[in-house]
ZADOKOL-14500 format. One record per residue: x, y, z of N, C-alpha, C, O in turn; residue number from 1. Coordinates in steps of 0.02 Angstrom, whole numbers. Layout:
BEGIN
[atom [X, Y, Z], [X, Y, Z], [X, Y, Z], [X, Y, Z], NUM]
...
This chain:
BEGIN
[atom [44, -60, -2], [6, 3, -2], [42, 64, 5], [76, 78, 54], 1]
[atom [31, 104, -53], [72, 172, -53], [53, 220, -3], [3, 208, 31], 2]
[atom [88, 275, 6], [75, 325, 55], [14, 359, 49], [-14, 379, 100], 3]
[atom [-12, 369, -10], [-80, 402, -25], [-131, 355, 2], [-176, 376, 37], 4]
[atom [-126, 296, -13], [-184, 244, 8], [-187, 236, 87], [-239, 231, 120], 5]
[atom [-118, 237, 115], [-127, 236, 188], [-154, 296, 224], [-179, 290, 280], 6]
[atom [-147, 357, 190], [-171, 420, 220], [-242, 425, 212], [-275, 455, 255], 7]
[atom [-272, 397, 158], [-347, 400, 143], [-386, 341, 164], [-446, 334, 152], 8]
[atom [-345, 293, 199], [-382, 228, 224], [-425, 255, 281], [-408, 300, 318], 9]
[atom [-486, 220, 284], [-536, 239, 330], [-558, 173, 362], [-550, 118, 337], 10]
[atom [-587, 187, 418], [-614, 122, 459], [-681, 146, 478], [-690, 204, 494], 11]
[atom [-734, 97, 477], [-796, 119, 506], [-810, 118, 581], [-792, 68, 613], 12]
[atom [-836, 161, 607], [-854, 169, 682], [-927, 184, 687], [-962, 206, 641], 13]
[atom [-947, 169, 751], [-1024, 161, 765], [-1048, 209, 821], [-1029, 205, 880], 14]
[atom [-1091, 254, 799], [-1110, 301, 858], [-1182, 287, 866], [-1219, 280, 816], 15]
[atom [-1205, 281, 929], [-1266, 262, 951], [-1301, 338, 988], [-1278, 363, 1039], 16]
[atom [-1351, 361, 956], [-1377, 422, 976], [-1453, 417, 1001], [-1492, 372, 984], 17]
[atom [-1467, 470, 1044], [-1532, 478, 1059], [-1572, 520, 1013], [-1547, 572, 989], 18]
[atom [-1634, 502, 999], [-1668, 546, 950], [-1742, 555, 971], [-1779, 509, 985], 19]
[atom [-1757, 616, 971], [-1828, 636, 978], [-1866, 614, 912], [-1848, 638, 858], 20]
[atom [-1916, 569, 917], [-1943, 542, 860], [-1999, 591, 833], [-2028, 577, 780], 21]
[atom [-2015, 647, 869], [-2062, 692, 831], [-2030, 746, 799], [-2050, 769, 746], 22]
[atom [-1973, 769, 834], [-1939, 822, 787], [-1885, 793, 740], [-1863, 824, 692], 23]
[atom [-1867, 735, 756], [-1816, 695, 709], [-1750, 715, 739], [-1701, 688, 714], 24]
[atom [-1741, 753, 780], [-1674, 785, 801], [-1636, 733, 855], [-1664, 707, 903], 25]
[atom [-1572, 725, 837], [-1539, 693, 892], [-1506, 739, 946], [-1485, 794, 929], 26]
[atom [-1502, 719, 1006], [-1477, 772, 1054], [-1422, 739, 1100], [-1408, 769, 1152], 27]
[atom [-1394, 687, 1086], [-1331, 662, 1132], [-1326, 591, 1111], [-1361, 567, 1067], 28]
[atom [-1277, 556, 1148], [-1267, 488, 1145], [-1325, 446, 1178], [-1377, 471, 1200], 29]
[atom [-1312, 385, 1179], [-1372, 343, 1202], [-1394, 345, 1268], [-1451, 328, 1283], 30]
[atom [-1343, 370, 1320], [-1352, 380, 1388], [-1404, 431, 1400], [-1438, 426, 1451], 31]
[atom [-1414, 481, 1358], [-1461, 529, 1368], [-1528, 505, 1370], [-1570, 525, 1411], 32]
[atom [-1539, 455, 1319], [-1616, 426, 1318], [-1615, 378, 1379], [-1668, 368, 1409], 33]
[atom [-1559, 349, 1398], [-1565, 296, 1454], [-1592, 337, 1517], [-1643, 321, 1549], 34]
[atom [-1553, 388, 1529], [-1572, 436, 1586], [-1644, 466, 1585], [-1679, 471, 1636], 35]
[atom [-1663, 484, 1521], [-1730, 511, 1515], [-1777, 451, 1529], [-1827, 460, 1564], 36]
[atom [-1766, 397, 1506], [-1808, 347, 1516], [-1813, 325, 1590], [-1867, 312, 1616], 37]
[atom [-1755, 322, 1622], [-1747, 307, 1692], [-1793, 357, 1732], [-1830, 334, 1775], 38]
[atom [-1791, 419, 1718], [-1827, 477, 1745], [-1901, 461, 1733], [-1940, 463, 1781], 39]
[atom [-1922, 446, 1678], [-1989, 425, 1662], [-2011, 363, 1715], [-2060, 370, 1752], 40]
[atom [-1977, 314, 1716], [-1992, 254, 1751], [-1998, 276, 1835], [-2043, 257, 1871], 41]
[atom [-1950, 315, 1854], [-1951, 331, 1924], [-1986, 400, 1940], [-1980, 432, 1992], 42]
[atom [-2020, 416, 1889], [-2064, 485, 1891], [-2025, 542, 1927], [-2046, 573, 1975], 43]
[atom [-1966, 551, 1895], [-1919, 613, 1912], [-1904, 649, 1852], [-1919, 628, 1796], 44]
[atom [-1875, 702, 1862], [-1843, 745, 1799], [-1773, 708, 1792], [-1743, 681, 1838], 45]
[atom [-1754, 711, 1724], [-1684, 686, 1715], [-1639, 718, 1756], [-1596, 685, 1785], 46]
[atom [-1643, 780, 1764], [-1583, 818, 1807], [-1592, 811, 1873], [-1555, 843, 1910], 47]
[atom [-1645, 766, 1902], [-1647, 750, 1969], [-1613, 685, 1986], [-1599, 669, 2044], 48]
[atom [-1599, 648, 1933], [-1571, 586, 1943], [-1489, 593, 1967], [-1450, 630, 1937], 49]
[atom [-1471, 558, 2017], [-1407, 555, 2036], [-1389, 486, 2062], [-1429, 440, 2062], 50]
[atom [-1326, 482, 2083], [-1303, 408, 2099], [-1353, 373, 2161], [-1365, 313, 2163], 51]
[atom [-1373, 413, 2201], [-1419, 385, 2252], [-1477, 343, 2219], [-1494, 287, 2238], 52]
[atom [-1507, 380, 2167], [-1560, 347, 2134], [-1541, 291, 2090], [-1583, 249, 2074], 53]
[atom [-1480, 289, 2069], [-1455, 232, 2025], [-1444, 169, 2077], [-1461, 111, 2062], 54]
[atom [-1417, 184, 2135], [-1408, 138, 2185], [-1480, 106, 2201], [-1486, 45, 2205], 55]
[atom [-1532, 147, 2210], [-1594, 124, 2225], [-1620, 73, 2169], [-1646, 19, 2182], 56]
[atom [-1610, 100, 2104], [-1629, 51, 2049], [-1581, -9, 2051], [-1603, -63, 2032], 57]
[atom [-1523, -5, 2070], [-1487, -67, 2069], [-1504, -109, 2118], [-1476, -164, 2115], 58]
[atom [-1547, -99, 2170], [-1572, -141, 2218], [-1633, -178, 2194], [-1662, -217, 2232], 59]
[atom [-1655, -167, 2132], [-1711, -201, 2102], [-1777, -182, 2120], [-1824, -221, 2112], 60]
[atom [-1784, -119, 2146], [-1842, -98, 2173], [-1898, -90, 2120], [-1958, -90, 2133], 61]
[atom [-1871, -82, 2057], [-1913, -68, 1993], [-1874, -109, 1942], [-1818, -93, 1923], 62]
[atom [-1908, -165, 1917], [-1875, -217, 1885], [-1861, -185, 1807], [-1811, -202, 1775], 63]
[atom [-1905, -141, 1783], [-1885, -118, 1719], [-1829, -63, 1714], [-1788, -55, 1669], 64]
[atom [-1836, -28, 1771], [-1773, 17, 1783], [-1710, -14, 1788], [-1664, 1, 1750], 65]
[atom [-1706, -63, 1839], [-1652, -109, 1842], [-1631, -133, 1782], [-1573, -122, 1764], 66]
[atom [-1673, -170, 1744], [-1652, -199, 1676], [-1617, -144, 1634], [-1563, -158, 1608], 67]
[atom [-1644, -82, 1625], [-1622, -29, 1582], [-1551, -11, 1607], [-1502, -7, 1570], 68]
[atom [-1552, 1, 1679], [-1482, 20, 1711], [-1430, -33, 1698], [-1375, -15, 1679], 69]
[atom [-1442, -95, 1707], [-1390, -144, 1707], [-1366, -162, 1629], [-1308, -178, 1615], 70]
[atom [-1420, -156, 1581], [-1398, -163, 1510], [-1351, -103, 1489], [-1304, -110, 1449], 71]
[atom [-1366, -49, 1515], [-1324, 11, 1503], [-1262, 6, 1528], [-1211, 18, 1495], 72]
[atom [-1263, -13, 1590], [-1199, -20, 1625], [-1153, -64, 1595], [-1093, -51, 1601], 73]
[atom [-1171, -120, 1559], [-1133, -165, 1525], [-1098, -131, 1466], [-1044, -152, 1446], 74]
[atom [-1130, -80, 1437], [-1097, -47, 1376], [-1049, -1, 1391], [-1008, 16, 1348], 75]
[atom [-1048, 27, 1458], [-993, 79, 1476], [-944, 65, 1526], [-898, 104, 1539], 76]
[atom [-955, 4, 1556], [-911, -12, 1616], [-840, -22, 1606], [-799, -15, 1652], 77]
[atom [-824, -40, 1545], [-749, -54, 1531], [-724, 6, 1494], [-663, 11, 1484], 78]
[atom [-765, 53, 1472], [-731, 109, 1424], [-698, 159, 1467], [-726, 181, 1517], 79]
[atom [-638, 176, 1449], [-602, 226, 1491], [-635, 288, 1483], [-652, 301, 1425], 80]
[atom [-649, 331, 1529], [-681, 401, 1524], [-620, 443, 1529], [-591, 448, 1582], 81]
[atom [-601, 472, 1476], [-539, 514, 1469], [-548, 581, 1505], [-602, 610, 1508], 82]
[atom [-495, 603, 1531], [-498, 674, 1569], [-525, 736, 1523], [-564, 780, 1540], 83]
[atom [-497, 727, 1465], [-514, 784, 1414], [-588, 777, 1390], [-621, 826, 1376], 84]
[atom [-610, 718, 1386], [-680, 708, 1370], [-726, 732, 1421], [-776, 765, 1406], 85]
[atom [-708, 713, 1490], [-755, 730, 1543], [-753, 810, 1549], [-807, 838, 1560], 86]
[atom [-699, 844, 1542], [-697, 912, 1544], [-739, 949, 1497], [-763, 1005, 1509], 87]
[atom [-748, 912, 1434], [-783, 950, 1382], [-824, 902, 1342], [-809, 891, 1283], 88]
[atom [-871, 873, 1369], [-911, 824, 1330], [-947, 853, 1269], [-963, 816, 1223], 89]
[atom [-960, 919, 1269], [-994, 950, 1209], [-953, 947, 1146], [-981, 938, 1092], 90]
[atom [-886, 955, 1151], [-843, 955, 1092], [-808, 901, 1080], [-760, 904, 1041], 91]
[atom [-827, 834, 1113], [-798, 774, 1098], [-848, 723, 1094], [-893, 721, 1135], 92]
[atom [-844, 678, 1044], [-893, 633, 1029], [-866, 559, 1032], [-814, 548, 1000], 93]
[atom [-895, 513, 1064], [-868, 441, 1064], [-905, 407, 1027], [-966, 417, 1023], 94]
[atom [-869, 356, 990], [-900, 302, 943], [-870, 235, 961], [-812, 234, 982], 95]
[atom [-909, 175, 954], [-884, 109, 964], [-843, 95, 900], [-852, 125, 847], 96]
[atom [-799, 48, 911], [-764, 8, 871], [-817, -51, 842], [-866, -68, 874], 97]
[atom [-804, -74, 793], [-842, -128, 763], [-860, -190, 812], [-915, -216, 819], 98]
[atom [-801, -208, 842], [-811, -273, 875], [-849, -257, 939], [-884, -301, 964], 99]
[atom [-846, -197, 968], [-877, -183, 1021], [-950, -167, 1009], [-993, -178, 1052], 100]
[atom [-963, -140, 952], [-1037, -124, 928], [-1068, -191, 925], [-1123, -200, 951], 101]
[atom [-1033, -244, 891], [-1061, -311, 879], [-1076, -348, 941], [-1124, -387, 946], 102]
[atom [-1036, -335, 988], [-1036, -367, 1057], [-1104, -348, 1093], [-1139, -387, 1124], 103]
[atom [-1116, -280, 1083], [-1173, -252, 1122], [-1239, -235, 1079], [-1284, -200, 1102], 104]
[atom [-1239, -260, 1019], [-1303, -249, 971], [-1360, -270, 1005], [-1406, -229, 1007], 105]
[atom [-1368, -331, 1036], [-1426, -351, 1070], [-1449, -307, 1131], [-1506, -286, 1139], 106]
[atom [-1394, -296, 1173], [-1413, -246, 1221], [-1444, -178, 1198], [-1495, -152, 1222], 107]
[atom [-1409, -156, 1154], [-1439, -85, 1124], [-1519, -102, 1092], [-1564, -60, 1092], 108]
[atom [-1525, -155, 1072], [-1595, -171, 1038], [-1644, -162, 1101], [-1695, -127, 1099], 109]
[atom [-1621, -199, 1156], [-1666, -204, 1211], [-1678, -138, 1237], [-1734, -115, 1247], 110]
[atom [-1613, -102, 1249], [-1617, -27, 1284], [-1666, 5, 1243], [-1711, 35, 1272], 111]
[atom [-1664, 3, 1176], [-1710, 41, 1130], [-1780, 23, 1144], [-1822, 68, 1150], 112]
[atom [-1796, -40, 1151], [-1864, -56, 1165], [-1889, -30, 1225], [-1946, -7, 1225], 113]
[atom [-1850, -31, 1284], [-1872, -4, 1351], [-1881, 77, 1344], [-1930, 106, 1367], 114]
[atom [-1825, 111, 1307], [-1834, 180, 1300], [-1890, 198, 1266], [-1922, 246, 1288], 115]
[atom [-1912, 167, 1212], [-1967, 183, 1174], [-2039, 168, 1215], [-2088, 205, 1213], 116]
[atom [-2035, 112, 1248], [-2096, 96, 1290], [-2106, 144, 1345], [-2163, 164, 1356], 117]
[atom [-2052, 165, 1385], [-2057, 206, 1439], [-2069, 283, 1429], [-2091, 320, 1472], 118]
[atom [-2050, 303, 1361], [-2053, 363, 1347], [-2112, 382, 1300], [-2117, 434, 1266], 119]
[atom [-2153, 333, 1303], [-2217, 326, 1254], [-2196, 346, 1190], [-2224, 396, 1167], 120]
[atom [-2147, 314, 1153], [-2117, 319, 1090], [-2095, 399, 1073], [-2092, 420, 1016], 121]
[atom [-2084, 434, 1122], [-2054, 504, 1115], [-1982, 498, 1086], [-1964, 527, 1034], 122]
[atom [-1941, 454, 1126], [-1874, 436, 1111], [-1858, 371, 1081], [-1895, 322, 1085], 123]
[atom [-1796, 372, 1050], [-1772, 309, 1026], [-1698, 308, 1010], [-1672, 363, 1000], 124]
[atom [-1667, 263, 1006], [-1600, 258, 984], [-1586, 243, 911], [-1622, 207, 877], 125]
[atom [-1537, 270, 891], [-1517, 269, 821], [-1449, 246, 805], [-1409, 260, 850], 126]
[atom [-1425, 216, 756], [-1357, 201, 742], [-1333, 241, 679], [-1363, 241, 625], 127]
[atom [-1277, 275, 693], [-1243, 307, 635], [-1181, 284, 627], [-1145, 282, 676], 128]
[atom [-1156, 263, 564], [-1094, 236, 540], [-1057, 289, 518], [-1085, 328, 480], 129]
[atom [-994, 300, 535], [-948, 352, 508], [-886, 314, 490], [-862, 271, 527], 130]
[atom [-861, 330, 434], [-800, 308, 403], [-740, 361, 412], [-737, 412, 378], 131]
[atom [-696, 346, 456], [-646, 398, 478], [-579, 380, 472], [-561, 323, 489], 132]
[atom [-540, 422, 450], [-469, 414, 445], [-430, 419, 510], [-447, 464, 548], 133]
[atom [-376, 376, 528], [-334, 389, 592], [-320, 461, 606], [-325, 479, 665], 134]
[atom [-303, 504, 562], [-284, 569, 574], [-349, 608, 598], [-342, 661, 628], 135]
[atom [-407, 584, 587], [-464, 623, 616], [-478, 605, 688], [-515, 641, 721], 136]
[atom [-453, 556, 710], [-465, 526, 785], [-427, 564, 839], [-367, 575, 830], 137]
[atom [-455, 584, 890], [-416, 621, 945], [-392, 567, 996], [-344, 576, 1033], 138]
[atom [-430, 509, 994], [-414, 453, 1045], [-437, 391, 1005], [-482, 389, 963], 139]
[atom [-401, 341, 1026], [-418, 264, 1002], [-392, 219, 1046], [-334, 223, 1067], 140]
[atom [-436, 171, 1064], [-415, 114, 1102], [-455, 49, 1070], [-482, 51, 1015], 141]
[atom [-455, -1, 1107], [-479, -64, 1073], [-559, -67, 1074], [-593, -101, 1036], 142]
[atom [-587, -20, 1130], [-656, -19, 1135], [-697, 51, 1088], [-752, 48, 1062], 143]
[atom [-660, 100, 1088], [-689, 157, 1065], [-636, 205, 1030], [-575, 198, 1033], 144]
[atom [-673, 255, 995], [-633, 311, 970], [-662, 373, 986], [-723, 373, 995], 145]
[atom [-628, 429, 991], [-655, 490, 1012], [-635, 538, 958], [-579, 538, 934], 146]
[atom [-686, 581, 939], [-681, 626, 885], [-701, 700, 907], [-747, 707, 947], 147]
[atom [-667, 756, 884], [-694, 822, 902], [-757, 838, 863], [-771, 807, 811], 148]
[atom [-792, 885, 888], [-852, 908, 860], [-851, 924, 785], [-897, 906, 748], 149]
[atom [-800, 959, 763], [-790, 977, 698], [-789, 915, 651], [-815, 919, 595], 150]
[atom [-761, 863, 669], [-745, 799, 631], [-820, 768, 626], [-843, 740, 576], 151]
[atom [-852, 777, 686], [-917, 739, 687], [-967, 777, 646], [-1007, 746, 610], 152]
[atom [-966, 843, 650], [-1010, 883, 596], [-1000, 868, 528], [-1048, 863, 490], 153]
[atom [-933, 860, 508], [-910, 851, 442], [-934, 780, 417], [-952, 772, 359], 154]
[atom [-935, 727, 465], [-959, 666, 439], [-1024, 646, 457], [-1044, 593, 434], 155]
[atom [-1065, 684, 499], [-1129, 673, 516], [-1185, 695, 466], [-1193, 753, 446], 156]
[atom [-1222, 641, 448], [-1282, 661, 402], [-1350, 639, 446], [-1363, 579, 453], 157]
[atom [-1387, 684, 473], [-1438, 662, 514], [-1491, 624, 474], [-1539, 597, 502], 158]
[atom [-1481, 621, 411], [-1538, 593, 366], [-1520, 511, 350], [-1556, 471, 320], 159]
[atom [-1457, 500, 377], [-1434, 431, 363], [-1419, 392, 432], [-1369, 405, 465], 160]
[atom [-1463, 347, 448], [-1449, 310, 514], [-1496, 250, 509], [-1544, 246, 469], 161]
[atom [-1478, 203, 552], [-1512, 138, 552], [-1553, 137, 619], [-1534, 166, 670], 162]
[atom [-1607, 105, 613], [-1646, 85, 672], [-1626, 27, 706], [-1601, -20, 674], 163]
[atom [-1635, 23, 773], [-1628, -41, 807], [-1688, -81, 809], [-1732, -72, 851], 164]
[atom [-1691, -130, 759], [-1755, -175, 753], [-1738, -246, 764], [-1783, -289, 760], 165]
């Protein structure tokens, strides 16, 4: 492979986003829909949820909330949360690598079912695939990649996504 081909080589990464079904707008990664759904189940506002509530959920006091919480936890428990990402979540976007996406596809389908059911079909999860070059990545490990907002906007097409069915 020559230098030009290596520079232009891309890999496909997987972004799971929360979508408002009425407006068609996406508003964050999948955890936004999870927290909104948990808030619906627990009869709270999403901004009222905190670790105490999640501990309560983890004690199985509400089976639907417990299932949603544990399925979601499986998707994020081994992911390193980087300091630069935590400091500026608006300007950095996380995407799964193919192997991790494939490993959690069934969890994502079930999470989507619960989100749609508990939000009365207001929210859902969608999948966006992005073909990115290595030089567009801010961070890469065996689970995920992180890109900056400009790269995301360059590759994002809100009309191109897949449903979890």
